[in-house]
C-alpha positions, 0 to 999 in steps of 0.5 A, spaced: 500 499 500 505 504 501 509 503 496 505 507 491 504 513 496 512 514 496 514 516 490 518 522 492 526 522 492 528 525 498 535 527 500 537 525 507 544 527 510 547 522 515 552 523 520 558 518 518 563 520 523 569 525 524 575 526 521 582 527 523 581 534 525 574 532 529 570 535 524 563 532 523 563 527 516 556 527 513 554 524 507 547 525 502 543 519 500 536 519 496 531 515 499 523 514 497 518 517 501 512 522 501 513 528 504 507 532 507 507 539 510 502 539 516 503 542 523 502 537 528 504 536 536 509 531 537 513 528 543 521 528 542 526 523 544 526 528 551 519 527 552 517 534 550 512 536 546 514 540 540 511 542 533 512 539 527 512 542 520 512 536 516 512 528 516 516 523 512 513 517 510 518 511 509 520 504 509 527 506 510 530 506 517 533 513 519 535 515 526 534 522 529 541 524 528 539 525 520 537 531 517 532 531 511 534 536 505 528 539 502 529 545 497 536 547 499 534 547 507 536 542 512 530 539 517 533 536 523 529 529 525 525 530 532 521 524 532 520 517 528 514 513 529 514 506 527 508 503 524 507 495 525 503 490 521 498 485 524 504 480 523 508 485 528 513 487 522 515 494 521 510 496 515 513 503 514 516 510 519 513 516 520 519 521 521 517 528 523 521 534 522 
């Protein structure tokens, strides 16, 4: 079901480590998903209520340290919800920015 809906190419900036000078190294990767802009109140990793400006629906396994790049702007991921099917398997993820 989600496969037909996730037809956008979304750029993700991931932190892959630090170089010999201590600077953060990143890489950009492209994934399939659906980015929907709509304000929503979500609970972040620290348990605080924050306002999300958009939701990314994807099957990719993203982390809270990742960024979504859209229109040359970087958006920090603030929360991730995993949607589980009746077999107990992760069907897709809702990623809030």
